[in-house]
C-alpha positions as CSV (number, residue, x, y, z in Angstrom):
1,M,30.0,6.3,-50.3
2,S,26.8,6.1,-48.1
3,N,26.0,2.7,-49.6
4,L,29.5,1.5,-48.7
5,F,29.1,2.6,-45.1
6,S,25.6,1.0,-45.0
7,R,27.1,-2.3,-46.3
8,I,29.9,-2.1,-43.7
9,K,27.4,-1.4,-41.0
10,N,25.1,-4.2,-42.0
11,A,28.1,-6.6,-42.2
12,V,29.3,-5.6,-38.7
13,L,25.8,-6.0,-37.3
14,A,25.4,-9.4,-38.9
15,D,28.8,-10.6,-37.5
16,L,27.8,-9.2,-34.1
17,N,24.4,-11.0,-34.2
18,D,26.2,-14.2,-35.3
19,V,28.5,-14.0,-32.3
20,L,25.6,-13.4,-29.9
21,D,23.7,-16.3,-31.4
22,Q,26.7,-18.6,-30.9
23,K,27.2,-17.3,-27.4
24,E,23.5,-17.9,-26.6
25,Q,23.6,-21.4,-28.0
26,K,26.8,-22.2,-26.0
27,N,25.6,-20.8,-22.7
28,P,22.2,-19.1,-22.7
29,I,22.2,-18.5,-18.9
30,A,25.5,-16.7,-19.1
31,L,24.1,-14.4,-21.8
32,L,21.0,-13.9,-19.7
33,N,23.2,-12.9,-16.7
34,Q,25.0,-10.4,-18.9
35,Y,21.6,-8.8,-19.9
36,L,20.6,-8.7,-16.3
37,R,23.8,-7.0,-15.2
38,E,23.2,-4.4,-18.0
39,S,19.6,-3.9,-16.8
40,E,20.9,-3.5,-13.2
41,L,23.3,-0.8,-14.4
42,E,20.5,1.0,-16.2
43,T,18.3,0.9,-13.1
44,E,21.2,2.2,-11.0
45,K,21.6,5.1,-13.5
46,V,17.9,6.0,-13.2
47,R,18.2,5.9,-9.4
48,K,21.1,8.4,-9.5
49,L,19.0,10.6,-11.9
50,L,16.2,10.4,-9.4
51,E,18.4,11.5,-6.6
52,R,19.6,14.4,-8.7
53,Q,15.9,15.3,-9.4
54,Y,15.2,15.3,-5.7
55,A,18.1,17.6,-5.1
56,L,17.0,19.8,-7.9
57,K,13.5,20.0,-6.5
58,D,14.8,21.0,-3.1
59,Q,17.0,23.7,-4.7
60,F,14.0,25.1,-6.7
61,S,11.9,25.1,-3.6
62,R,14.6,27.0,-1.7
63,E,15.0,29.5,-4.5
64,Y,11.3,30.0,-4.8
65,Q,10.8,30.6,-1.1
66,Q,13.7,33.0,-1.1
67,A,12.3,35.0,-4.0
68,K,8.9,35.0,-2.5
69,D,10.2,36.2,0.9
70,L,12.3,39.0,-0.8
71,A,9.2,40.1,-2.8
72,D,7.2,40.4,0.4
73,K,10.1,42.2,2.1
74,R,10.4,44.7,-0.8
75,N,6.6,45.2,-0.8
76,R,6.7,46.2,2.9
77,Q,9.7,48.4,2.3
78,A,7.9,50.1,-0.6
79,E,4.9,50.8,1.6
80,I,7.2,52.3,4.3
81,A,9.0,54.4,1.8
82,S,5.7,55.6,0.3
83,Q,4.4,56.6,3.6
84,A,7.6,58.5,4.4
85,G,7.5,60.3,1.1
86,E,10.8,58.8,-0.1
87,N,9.8,58.5,-3.8
88,E,13.2,57.3,-5.0
89,L,13.4,54.7,-2.4
90,Y,9.8,53.7,-3.0
91,Q,10.4,53.3,-6.7
92,F,13.6,51.2,-6.1
93,A,11.7,48.9,-3.6
94,L,8.8,48.6,-6.0
95,N,11.0,47.6,-8.9
96,E,12.8,45.1,-6.8
97,K,9.4,43.7,-5.6
98,V,8.3,43.2,-9.3
99,Q,11.5,41.5,-10.2
100,F,11.3,39.1,-7.2
101,E,7.6,38.4,-7.9
102,D,8.5,37.6,-11.5
103,R,11.3,35.4,-10.4
104,A,9.1,33.7,-7.8
105,L,6.4,33.0,-10.4
106,R,9.0,31.5,-12.8
107,L,10.5,29.4,-10.0
108,K,7.1,28.2,-9.0
109,E,6.3,27.0,-12.5
110,S,9.7,25.3,-12.7
111,L,9.2,23.7,-9.3
112,Q,5.8,22.4,-10.4
113,N,7.4,21.0,-13.6
114,V,10.2,19.4,-11.6
115,T,7.7,17.9,-9.2
116,N,5.7,16.4,-12.0
117,Q,8.8,15.0,-13.7
118,L,9.9,13.6,-10.4
119,S,6.6,11.8,-10.0
120,E,7.0,10.3,-13.4
121,L,10.5,9.2,-12.8
122,E,9.5,7.6,-9.5
123,Q,6.8,5.6,-11.3
124,K,9.3,4.5,-14.1
125,Y,11.9,3.6,-11.5
126,E,9.5,1.4,-9.6
127,E,8.4,-0.3,-12.8
128,M,12.1,-0.9,-13.7
129,K,12.7,-2.4,-10.2
130,H,9.7,-4.7,-10.5
131,K,10.7,-5.8,-14.0
132,L,14.2,-6.4,-12.8
133,K,12.9,-8.5,-9.9
134,D,10.6,-10.5,-12.2
135,M,13.6,-11.1,-14.6
136,H,15.7,-12.4,-11.7
137,I,12.8,-14.8,-10.7
138,R,12.5,-16.0,-14.3
139,R,16.2,-16.5,-14.4
140,M,16.0,-18.7,-11.3
141,E,13.2,-20.7,-12.9
142,L,15.1,-21.2,-16.1
143,M,18.2,-22.2,-14.1
144,G,16.2,-24.7,-12.2
145,R,14.8,-26.2,-15.5
146,E,18.3,-26.1,-17.1
147,N,19.8,-27.9,-14.1
148,V,17.2,-30.6,-14.3
149,S,17.7,-31.0,-18.0
150,R,21.5,-31.2,-17.5
151,A,21.0,-33.7,-14.7
152,Y,18.8,-36.0,-16.9
153,N,21.2,-35.6,-19.7
154,R,24.1,-36.6,-17.5
155,M,22.3,-39.5,-16.0
156,N,21.2,-40.8,-19.4
157,K,24.7,-40.5,-20.7
158,V,26.1,-42.5,-17.8
159,L,23.3,-45.1,-17.7
160,D,23.2,-45.6,-21.5
161,D,26.0,-48.0,-22.6
162,H,25.5,-46.8,-26.2
163,S,26.8,-43.4,-25.3
164,Y,30.1,-45.0,-24.5
165,S,30.6,-46.8,-27.8
166,N,34.3,-46.3,-27.6
167,H,34.6,-48.2,-24.3
168,S,34.0,-51.8,-23.4
169,F,31.9,-50.8,-20.4
170,S,30.2,-47.8,-19.0
171,R,31.3,-46.4,-15.7
172,F,28.4,-47.9,-13.9
173,T,29.0,-51.3,-15.6
174,E,32.6,-51.2,-14.4
175,I,31.5,-50.4,-10.9
176,E,28.8,-53.1,-10.9
177,S,31.4,-55.6,-12.1
178,Y,33.8,-54.6,-9.4
179,L,31.0,-54.9,-6.8
180,D,30.2,-58.4,-8.1
181,R,33.8,-59.5,-7.8
182,L,34.1,-57.9,-4.3
183,E,30.9,-59.5,-3.2
184,H,32.1,-62.9,-4.4
185,Q,35.4,-62.6,-2.6
186,V,33.7,-61.5,0.6
187,N,31.2,-64.3,0.4
188,S,33.8,-66.9,-0.4
189,S,35.9,-65.7,2.5
190,Y,32.8,-65.7,4.8
191,Y,31.8,-69.3,3.8
192,R,35.3,-70.6,4.0
193,N,35.8,-69.1,7.5
194,T,32.4,-70.3,8.6
195,I,33.0,-73.9,7.3
196,D,36.4,-74.0,9.0
197,A,34.9,-72.9,12.2
198,K,32.1,-75.5,12.0
199,I,34.5,-78.4,11.1
200,A,36.7,-77.4,14.0
201,Q,33.7,-77.4,16.3
202,L,32.7,-80.9,15.1
203,E,36.2,-82.2,15.5
204,K,36.3,-80.9,19.0
205,Q,32.9,-82.5,19.9
206,A,34.0,-85.8,18.4
207,A,37.2,-85.9,20.4
208,K,35.4,-85.1,23.5
209,K,32.9,-87.9,22.9
210,Q,35.7,-90.4,22.2
211,E,37.4,-89.5,25.5
212,E,34.1,-90.0,27.4
213,N,33.7,-93.5,25.8
214,I,37.2,-94.5,26.8
215,S,36.8,-93.5,30.3
216,I,33.7,-95.6,30.6
């Protein structure tokens, strides 16, 4: 039975890895973004744990100070009761003093442990934030290189006629042909209008010269 479960587990893991590999090949940046979001969530969880640790430290500190103050108070009360000859009251205050001292000692140790753990958590949290920032920077670098790669790929695809084997002309070839036709039309219209204007000017000059000769 255990072998069956192991085979099922391995098959599921293999399928999952295959899906991840296909996803990575299709869009590696999207998969990277997913990993970064998961890392951000983990970092946020650590931040919340850090806040809880701060609150726990404050609570231990308050409890320790309270137990210490009560131990000092019972110590003074025991001295007063002893001086007054109130043995029963003295014994009660003395027992209370011992209990509060024991509690204060235990709380002091706990406070020290929490403080040490808090320091370690702070260091780990800062490391996580730095690593997360570095990963964001690396993602931007990868995105920049991927954009350049895609741009070159797109330009080569457009500029290379062979990539459009199913078409008579590439897009740029069609545009260039259109520009050639348009330029020819514009030039023809320009020269035609220019020649008409020049001929009209010559005719006007010839008529004027003829009138001058007649008048003479």
